[in-house]
C-alpha positions as CSV (number, residue, x, y, z in Angstrom):
1,M,11.8,-4.6,23.7
2,R,9.7,-1.4,24.0
3,D,8.8,-1.5,20.3
4,A,7.5,-5.1,20.3
5,P,3.8,-4.3,21.1
6,E,3.6,-1.7,18.2
7,G,5.4,-4.1,15.9
8,L,3.0,-7.0,16.7
9,L,-0.1,-4.9,16.4
10,G,1.1,-3.2,13.2
11,G,1.8,-6.6,11.7
12,A,-1.6,-7.9,12.7
13,L,-3.3,-4.8,11.1
14,N,-1.2,-5.2,8.0
15,F,-2.3,-8.8,7.7
16,A,-5.9,-8.0,8.2
17,G,-5.7,-5.4,5.5
18,T,-4.0,-7.8,3.1
19,L,-6.7,-10.5,3.8
20,L,-9.5,-8.0,3.1
21,I,-7.9,-6.7,-0.2
22,L,-7.4,-10.3,-1.4
23,K,-11.1,-11.1,-0.6
24,S,-12.0,-7.9,-2.5
25,F,-9.9,-9.1,-5.5
26,A,-11.7,-12.4,-5.5
27,R,-15.2,-10.9,-5.4
28,G,-14.6,-7.7,-7.6
29,K,-12.3,-5.9,-9.9
30,V,-8.7,-5.6,-9.0
31,G,-8.3,-2.1,-10.4
32,V,-11.3,-0.8,-8.4
33,A,-10.1,-2.5,-5.2
34,V,-6.6,-1.1,-5.5
35,G,-8.0,2.4,-6.2
36,V,-10.2,2.3,-3.1
37,A,-7.4,0.8,-0.9
38,A,-5.1,3.7,-2.0
39,T,-7.1,6.0,0.2
40,Y,-5.2,4.4,3.2
41,V,-3.1,7.6,3.0
42,L,-5.9,9.6,4.6
43,V,-5.4,7.8,7.9
44,P,-1.7,8.8,8.4
45,L,-2.5,12.3,7.0
46,A,-5.2,12.7,9.7
47,Y,-2.7,11.4,12.3
48,S,-0.1,13.9,11.1
49,S,-2.6,16.7,11.4
50,Y,-3.4,15.5,15.0
51,L,0.3,15.6,15.9
52,G,0.4,19.2,14.7
53,E,2.8,18.5,11.9
54,S,2.3,21.5,9.6
55,L,2.5,21.6,5.8
56,S,3.4,24.5,3.6
57,M,0.8,25.7,1.3
58,R,2.8,24.3,-1.7
59,A,2.8,20.9,0.0
60,V,-0.9,21.0,0.6
61,I,-1.5,21.8,-3.0
62,G,0.9,19.1,-4.0
63,V,-1.0,16.5,-1.9
64,A,-4.3,17.6,-3.5
65,V,-2.8,17.4,-7.0
66,L,-1.3,14.0,-6.3
67,M,-4.6,12.6,-5.1
68,V,-6.3,14.0,-8.3
69,G,-3.7,12.2,-10.3
70,L,-4.3,8.9,-8.5
71,G,-8.0,9.4,-9.0
72,A,-7.4,9.9,-12.7
73,F,-5.4,6.8,-12.8
74,Y,-8.1,4.6,-11.4
75,A,-11.2,6.4,-12.7
76,P,-11.3,4.5,-16.1
77,T,-11.4,1.2,-14.3
78,V,-14.2,2.3,-12.0
79,R,-16.2,3.6,-15.0
80,A,-15.7,0.4,-16.9
81,R,-17.0,-1.6,-13.9
82,G,-20.0,0.6,-13.7
83,R,-20.9,0.0,-17.4
84,A,-20.2,-3.7,-17.2
85,D,-22.2,-4.4,-14.1
86,A,-24.4,-1.6,-12.8
87,T,-25.9,-3.9,-10.1
88,A,-22.6,-5.1,-8.8
89,S,-22.4,-5.8,-5.0
90,P,-20.8,-3.1,-2.9
91,V,-19.2,-5.8,-0.7
92,P,-15.8,-5.8,-2.6
93,I,-15.6,-2.0,-2.3
94,L,-16.4,-2.1,1.4
95,M,-13.7,-4.8,1.8
96,A,-11.2,-2.6,0.0
97,G,-12.2,0.3,2.2
98,G,-11.7,-1.8,5.3
99,A,-8.2,-2.7,4.0
100,A,-7.4,1.0,3.6
101,I,-8.4,1.6,7.2
102,F,-6.3,-1.3,8.5
103,W,-3.3,-0.4,6.4
104,G,-3.5,3.3,7.4
105,A,-3.8,2.3,11.1
106,A,-0.8,-0.1,10.7
107,I,1.3,2.8,9.4
108,V,0.4,4.9,12.4
109,V,1.1,2.1,14.9
110,L,4.4,1.1,13.2
111,D,5.5,4.7,13.1
112,L,5.1,4.9,16.8
113,G,7.3,1.8,17.3
114,S,9.8,2.9,14.7
115,R,10.5,6.0,16.8
116,V,12.1,3.6,19.2
117,S,13.7,1.3,16.7
118,V,12.9,0.9,13.0
119,T,14.5,-2.5,12.5
120,G,13.1,-3.9,15.8
121,T,9.6,-2.7,15.0
122,L,9.6,-4.0,11.4
123,A,11.1,-7.3,12.6
124,T,8.4,-7.9,15.2
125,S,5.7,-6.8,12.7
126,Q,6.5,-9.9,10.6
127,I,5.8,-12.3,13.4
128,P,1.9,-12.4,13.0
129,Q,2.2,-12.8,9.2
130,L,4.9,-15.4,9.4
131,A,3.0,-17.4,12.0
132,I,-0.2,-17.5,10.0
133,A,1.6,-18.1,6.7
134,G,3.7,-20.9,8.3
135,T,0.5,-22.5,9.6
136,V,-1.2,-22.3,6.2
137,L,1.9,-23.7,4.5
138,A,2.2,-26.6,6.9
139,L,-1.5,-27.5,6.5
140,S,-1.3,-27.4,2.7
141,W,2.3,-28.6,2.2
142,D,1.4,-31.7,0.2
143,R,-0.6,-29.7,-2.3
144,S,1.7,-26.7,-2.6
145,R,5.2,-28.1,-2.5
146,A,5.2,-29.0,-6.2
147,G,5.2,-25.3,-7.0
148,L,8.0,-24.4,-4.7
149,N,10.9,-24.9,-7.2
150,P,14.2,-23.1,-6.7
151,Q,13.1,-20.4,-9.1
152,A,9.9,-19.7,-7.2
153,I,11.8,-19.6,-3.9
154,A,14.3,-17.2,-5.3
155,V,11.5,-14.9,-6.5
156,L,9.8,-15.0,-3.1
157,L,13.1,-14.3,-1.3
158,G,13.8,-11.4,-3.6
159,S,10.3,-10.0,-3.2
160,G,10.6,-10.2,0.6
161,L,14.0,-8.5,0.6
162,A,12.6,-5.7,-1.6
163,L,9.6,-5.3,0.7
164,A,11.8,-5.2,3.8
165,L,14.1,-2.5,2.3
166,G,11.1,-0.5,1.2
167,N,9.6,-0.6,4.6
168,M,12.8,0.4,6.3
169,A,13.2,3.4,3.9
170,F,9.5,4.4,4.4
171,F,9.7,4.5,8.2
172,T,13.1,6.1,8.3
173,A,11.7,8.8,6.1
174,A,8.7,9.1,8.3
175,N,10.9,9.6,11.4
176,E,12.8,12.3,9.6
177,G,9.8,14.2,8.2
178,N,6.0,14.3,8.0
179,I,4.4,10.9,8.1
180,G,1.3,12.1,6.2
181,V,3.4,13.4,3.3
182,V,5.6,10.3,3.3
183,S,2.5,8.1,3.2
184,V,1.1,10.0,0.2
185,L,4.4,9.6,-1.6
186,G,4.4,5.9,-0.7
187,S,1.0,5.6,-2.3
188,L,2.7,6.0,-5.7
189,S,3.7,2.3,-5.7
190,P,0.9,1.3,-8.1
191,I,2.0,4.0,-10.5
192,V,5.6,2.8,-10.3
193,T,4.3,-0.8,-10.9
194,A,2.4,0.3,-14.0
195,L,5.5,2.1,-15.4
196,L,7.7,-0.9,-14.8
197,A,5.0,-3.1,-16.5
198,A,5.1,-0.8,-19.5
199,A,8.9,-0.8,-19.7
200,L,9.5,-4.5,-18.9
201,L,6.3,-6.3,-20.0
202,R,5.5,-3.9,-22.9
203,E,2.0,-3.2,-21.4
204,R,0.5,-0.3,-23.3
205,L,-0.3,3.0,-21.5
206,T,-3.5,4.8,-22.5
207,R,-3.6,8.5,-23.0
208,T,-5.5,8.7,-19.7
209,D,-2.7,6.8,-18.0
210,R,-0.1,9.2,-19.3
211,I,-2.1,12.3,-18.2
212,A,-2.5,10.8,-14.8
213,F,1.2,10.1,-14.5
214,A,1.9,13.8,-15.5
215,I,-0.5,15.0,-12.8
216,V,1.1,12.7,-10.2
217,L,4.6,13.9,-11.1
218,L,3.5,17.5,-10.8
219,G,2.0,16.8,-7.3
220,T,5.1,15.0,-6.2
221,V,7.4,17.8,-7.3
222,L,5.2,20.3,-5.4
223,I,5.5,18.2,-2.2
224,V,9.2,17.5,-2.3
225,A,10.6,20.6,-3.9
């Protein structure tokens, strides 16, 4: 399998990024960490530029507008953290920045493998994560099995299936177009999550959130139009 090394390395990088972001969540604010980690798109954008993949002026403006929208989405959380704890440790933010680097690098590596085989690369990328998760589960089985009821297992399986389909769609799109642009569009997932939370969980959107969504929508239209 020519795509196995890229899949394994990409999976390991993804796991390292996930571990860092969880550590950041534990030591800091989730909103701030997610906002910093969203900058992972800069890595594939730089890689796209290195490959010589050109962008139209409208797409460049769209990327800039979209990034402004993402910044507007996270800015209130960052400001609130600054008011609540002006002397907060920078370690959580550094961890989130490290997660962004690992995730961005994982996208580049997995894109290289997916040019040989999307399904093969994504399948092998799960091996490092499954191996580590399986080891942790085996070591903590007596303590955790009480929570593994059929409903929880169904939710986990559904989440895994959705993630797998999302990854396949992402790298298929990257093979057909500009990986930098695809990565920027992929960074909209927190926005989609917030919209679903508002629709399904009745979480209230602030005026700043609505403005940020409008800016993001404008940027997305400029990119894909």
